[in-house]
C-alpha atoms as one frame of an Amber mdcrd trajectory, in Angstrom:
protein
  28.374 -57.903-104.673  28.908 -58.371-100.960  28.695 -55.292 -99.371  32.211
 -54.344 -97.304  31.746 -54.596 -93.561  33.220 -51.177 -93.118  30.602 -49.925
 -95.731  27.895 -51.086 -93.583  28.764 -50.229 -90.824  29.136 -46.512 -92.421
  25.906 -46.766 -94.115  24.215 -48.145 -91.262  25.316 -44.852 -89.166  24.439
 -42.704 -91.330  20.840 -44.130 -91.673  20.331 -43.902 -87.798  21.071 -40.060
 -87.983  18.645 -39.694 -90.590  16.109 -41.266 -89.037  14.100 -39.256 -85.733
  14.819 -40.610 -82.454  12.012 -42.376 -80.923  12.500 -42.213 -77.042  10.017
 -45.180 -74.849   8.313 -43.103 -72.329   8.417 -45.579 -69.623   6.558 -43.783
 -67.702   3.798 -42.820 -68.971   3.194 -45.063 -71.127   5.277 -47.972 -71.462
   5.145 -50.316 -74.317   4.971 -53.766 -71.869   1.994 -51.935 -70.477  -0.296
 -52.140 -73.738  -1.691 -54.747 -76.098  -3.548 -53.979 -79.270  -3.258 -50.682
 -78.240  -4.670 -50.492 -74.980  -2.988 -49.708 -71.956  -3.589 -52.006 -68.962
  -4.253 -49.368 -66.685  -7.624 -48.608 -69.342  -8.393 -52.127 -68.869  -8.467
 -52.351 -65.091 -10.703 -49.263 -65.103 -13.232 -51.130 -67.818 -13.130 -54.305
 -65.568 -13.130 -52.885 -61.775 -13.613 -49.628 -61.892 -12.067 -45.950 -61.903
 -12.725 -46.453 -57.539 -10.780 -49.691 -57.409  -8.129 -48.323 -59.696  -7.240
 -45.184 -57.989  -7.058 -47.463 -54.469  -4.896 -49.574 -56.512  -2.680 -46.462
 -57.922  -2.643 -45.175 -53.982  -1.004 -48.862 -53.332   1.687 -48.608 -56.328
   2.881 -45.492 -55.396   3.645 -46.871 -52.037   5.203 -49.841 -53.490   8.037
 -47.572 -55.613   8.483 -45.264 -52.477   9.055 -48.326 -50.597  11.921 -49.646
 -53.197  12.881 -46.484 -54.435  16.298 -47.116 -56.086  16.750 -50.988 -55.121
  15.760 -52.236 -58.041  17.658 -49.817 -60.408  17.132 -46.574 -61.312  15.881
 -44.481 -58.435  15.003 -41.240 -60.660  12.126 -43.467 -62.408  10.956 -44.985
 -59.831  10.150 -41.351 -58.400   8.507 -40.489 -61.174   6.498 -43.732 -61.183
   5.296 -42.718 -57.776   4.495 -39.183 -58.768   2.618 -41.033 -61.964   0.595
 -43.256 -59.436  -0.366 -40.763 -56.985  -1.337 -38.271 -59.063  -3.794 -41.145
 -60.869  -5.184 -42.366 -57.493  -6.139 -38.901 -57.167  -7.504 -38.536 -60.219
  -5.094 -36.632 -62.020  -4.367 -38.936 -65.342  -0.535 -38.055 -65.994  -0.537
 -39.420 -69.498  -2.442 -36.306 -70.518   0.871 -34.126 -69.743   3.234 -36.348
 -72.190   0.903 -36.097 -74.854   0.195 -31.952 -74.479
């Protein structure tokens, strides 16, 4: 017995309503910055040391300010600029996302 497309559509819509919305945090923990459960910035700290990664973060903050709104959403660029500025000062913003 084949499921009619209209019935299938209603079924899928009903299932989506029941599923909790999962929103990816593209600023604090972007999924494309993780591999095997390790975030890139943490791996960088292990390889290069905290001081060098904080210097990198300061430069990355400048990059996001420089190109703000040119690549995509200006609001996301602002949030990333703030994220990298905080990290460069020793304040890991990821703690905020999990509080």
